[in-house]
C-alpha positions in Angstrom: 123.5 109.8 78.1 122.2 107.6 81.2 119.0 108.0 82.8 119.5 106.6 86.5 118.2 109.2 88.7 120.7 110.3 91.5 119.9 110.9 95.2 122.8 110.0 97.1 124.2 112.4 99.2 127.4 114.3 98.2 130.6 113.0 99.7 133.1 115.6 98.4 134.0 118.5 99.8 133.2 121.8 98.2 135.7 122.9 95.5 137.0 126.7 96.0 138.2 127.7 92.5 136.8 128.3 88.9 138.9 126.1 86.7 139.3 126.3 83.0 137.7 123.4 80.6 137.5 121.5 77.4 134.8 122.4 75.0 132.4 119.3 73.6 132.8 117.8 70.0 129.0 118.4 69.0 128.0 121.3 67.4 123.9 121.5 67.1 122.4 123.3 64.3 119.9 125.6 66.3 120.1 128.6 63.6 115.8 128.6 63.3 115.4 128.7 66.7 112.7 130.9 67.8 111.7 132.8 71.4 109.0 131.8 73.1 106.3 134.1 73.8 105.9 135.0 77.3 102.7 134.5 79.6 100.9 137.3 80.8 100.2 137.1 84.6 96.6 139.3 85.6 97.3 141.5 88.7 94.0 140.2 90.3 95.3 136.8 90.8 97.6 138.0 93.5 95.1 139.4 95.7 95.5 142.8 95.2 98.8 144.5 93.5 98.9 147.4 96.1 98.1 145.6 99.4 100.5 147.3 101.9 101.3 149.9 99.6 100.1 154.0 98.9 98.6 154.4 95.9 101.8 156.1 94.9 103.4 152.2 95.0 105.4 153.4 98.1 105.5 151.0 100.9 103.4 151.6 103.8 103.6 150.7 107.7 100.9 148.3 108.6 99.4 147.1 111.9 101.3 144.1 113.2 98.3 143.4 115.1 96.5 142.8 111.6 98.0 140.3 109.2 97.8 141.7 105.7 99.3 139.1 102.9 98.7 138.2 99.4 97.8 135.4 98.1 100.2 133.1 97.1 100.6 132.6 93.2 101.4 129.4 91.4 101.0 129.0 87.7 102.5 125.9 85.9 100.4 125.4 83.2 101.7 128.8 81.1 104.9 127.4 81.9 105.1 124.3 80.4 107.6 125.0 77.7 110.3 125.5 80.7 110.8 121.5 80.5 112.3 121.9 76.8 113.7 124.2 74.3 116.7 125.8 72.2 117.4 128.7 74.9 119.1 128.8 78.2 116.0 130.3 79.5 116.1 131.4 83.7 114.2 128.7 85.2 114.5 126.4 82.4 115.2 122.4 83.1 118.6 121.0 82.6 120.2 117.5 83.2 123.4 117.0 85.1 125.5 113.9 84.6 127.8 113.0 87.0 130.9 111.1 86.8 129.3 107.4 87.5 126.9 108.1 84.8 124.0 109.3 87.0 121.4 111.8 85.8 119.2 114.2 87.5 117.7 117.4 86.9 117.9 121.3 88.0 116.7 124.8 87.0 118.7 127.4 85.1 119.4 130.1 87.6 120.9 133.5 87.1 123.5 134.2 84.3 127.1 135.7 85.4 130.2 136.3 84.3 134.1 137.0 85.4 134.6 141.0 84.4 138.6 140.3 84.8 137.6 137.1 81.7 134.7 138.3 79.6 135.1 135.0 77.6 134.2 133.0 80.9 130.2 133.1 81.2 127.9 131.1 83.9 125.0 130.2 85.4 125.0 130.5 89.2 122.7 127.5 90.2 122.6 125.3 93.3 125.3 123.5 94.7 123.3 120.5 95.3 122.5 120.0 91.5 126.2 119.1 90.4 129.7 118.9 91.5 132.8 120.2 89.9 133.2 118.3 86.4 129.6 117.0 86.2 128.5 117.6 82.8 125.2 119.5 81.9 122.8 119.2 79.2 120.1 120.8 77.3 117.2 118.9 75.9 116.3 121.0 72.6 112.9 121.2 70.8 113.7 118.4 68.6 114.5 116.2 71.8 118.3 115.9 71.5 120.1 116.3 74.2 123.5 118.3 73.9 126.0 118.9 76.3 126.5 122.7 76.9 129.0 123.0 79.7 129.9 121.4 83.0 129.9 122.2 86.5 133.5 124.3 87.4 132.5 124.9 91.1 130.2 124.1 93.7 130.0 124.8 97.6 127.3 123.1 99.9 127.9 123.1 103.3 124.6 120.7 104.1 123.8 117.2 102.1 121.4 116.9 99.2 118.6 115.4 101.8 119.3 118.0 104.4 120.8 121.2 102.9 120.6 123.4 105.8 121.5 127.1 106.5 124.7 127.1 105.0 126.3 127.7 101.5 124.3 126.0 98.4 125.8 127.3 95.4 127.3 126.1 91.9 128.8 127.3 89.0 128.0 125.9 85.1 130.1 127.5 82.8 128.6 127.5 79.0 131.0 126.4 76.6 131.6 129.2 73.9 130.0 127.9 71.1 126.7 128.0 73.1 126.5 131.4 74.8 124.6 132.7 71.9 121.5 131.0 73.1 121.6 132.2 76.6 118.6 134.2 77.7 118.6 136.4 80.7 115.3 137.7 81.5 112.5 136.1 83.3 109.9 135.2 80.8 106.8 136.7 82.9 104.9 139.3 82.1 102.7 141.1 84.7 99.7 142.4 82.8 101.3 142.2 79.3 104.6 144.4 80.9 107.8 142.1 80.8 109.6 141.2 83.9 112.9 143.5 83.7 116.2 142.7 85.8 117.6 146.0 87.2 120.7 144.6 89.5 120.8 142.7 92.5 119.7 142.7 96.0 121.2 141.6 99.0 120.2 140.6 102.4 120.0 144.2 103.7 117.4 144.9 101.2 115.4 142.4 101.5 114.9 142.5 105.4 114.5 146.4 105.0 111.9 146.3 101.9 110.3 142.7 102.7 109.5 142.7 99.0 106.8 140.7 96.8 108.8 137.7 95.7 108.7 135.0 92.6 110.4 131.8 91.8 110.7 130.4 88.8 111.5 126.6 87.6 110.7 124.1 85.3 108.7 121.7 87.6 106.2 123.8 89.3 106.5 126.7 86.9 106.0 130.6 88.7 105.2 131.1 92.0 104.9 134.4 94.3 104.1 135.7 97.5 105.5 137.7 100.6 108.9 137.6 101.3 109.2 136.3 105.0 112.7 136.9 106.5 116.5 135.8 106.5 117.0 132.8 108.0 120.6 132.7 108.1 123.8 134.4 106.5 122.8 132.5 103.3 119.1 131.7 103.6 116.1 133.3 103.1 112.4 132.1 102.9 109.0 133.5 101.6 105.6 132.5 100.2 105.2 130.4 97.6 105.3 127.0 96.2 108.4 125.3 95.1 109.2 121.2 94.6 112.1 118.8 93.5 113.3 120.1 89.8 113.0 123.5 90.8 116.3 123.8 93.0 118.4 126.3 91.2 115.9 128.1 89.6 115.8 132.2 89.9 114.3 134.0 92.7 113.8 137.9 92.4 112.2 140.6 94.5 109.6 143.2 93.3 110.5 146.9 93.6 107.6 148.4 95.5 108.1 151.4 93.7 106.6 149.9 90.6 103.1 149.0 91.1 103.0 146.8 88.1 105.8 144.4 89.8 107.7 143.9 86.2 110.4 145.8 87.9 113.0 143.3 89.4 116.0 142.6 91.6 117.9 139.0 91.3 117.8 138.2 95.3 118.6 134.0 95.1 118.3 130.8 93.9 115.5 128.1 94.8 117.6 125.9 97.2 115.3 123.7 99.8 111.4 123.2 100.7 109.8 121.4 103.5 107.2 118.7 103.9 105.8 120.3 106.9 105.2 123.6 105.2 105.2 123.5 101.3 104.4 127.0 100.9 107.5 128.3 102.5 110.3 127.5 99.7 113.9 128.5 100.9 116.4 130.5 98.7 120.0 131.4 98.9 120.9 135.3 98.5 123.3 135.3 95.5 125.5 138.5 96.8 127.9 136.4 98.7 128.8 134.8 95.5 129.2 137.6 93.4 131.2 139.2 95.6 133.1 136.4 97.2 134.2 135.2 93.7 134.2 138.9 91.8 131.6 137.8 89.4 128.9 140.6 87.8 125.0 139.5 87.2 124.0 139.9 83.6 120.9 141.6 83.6 117.8 142.2 81.4 
């Protein structure tokens, strides 16, 4: 696999179907692989776990003339392990090699599957990370780069330099022999309580609940902040930190009924940022893909 970074815009139109593909010939010995321990986040870091909520954990109406926002959380040091490992961990680093041999990196997104064909398992990530047919590699703990899957569908309405408000979705199909290394839950704990994904929320729930929102990617680690708004049919923005390499990583909403912040609902995938406002990352909601392609989310 070459090491030439590809920053060029996409020129081919997005594909609209998921197709069968071939397996790789290489099968690494990961029999001794172990799961990494989860970093624990102190609730005091987010500026008060119950801000904007009643004591019971229910959301309360605030005076709009008095802005009340929690601090933006960023923790990259505790998530350096996302850069390398023997598991397909949400937010972990993967490499993409295109047909010209150019290599780039993104972060693993949500694991989904086709209920009509349970043998097909995918990673839902950002479309600007790869085109149909691009090979996907994982760097193992011993530094070996292994071809573990490939892009089978990609939809990008903008360009890699100007993603815009439209679609930015991609599906990576895992080769069957590597599915046992899929880890579906975010490797995050709040005050010792592991984050558990219960399902997904779409635009309706996000706008009604306006949840505390978190993002995980190999480049910037964990970042959380208040939900801002839907900015299009596909895009929403929130308070947080996001950088190149975090693209495709998971974005989830915390359930306000759980004051521990450990109950989560998949909401989106990391998509874009702004040089003018580094604290307002953009994500793409996953509901249109799940419903449009008939896929189901694999929860914790």
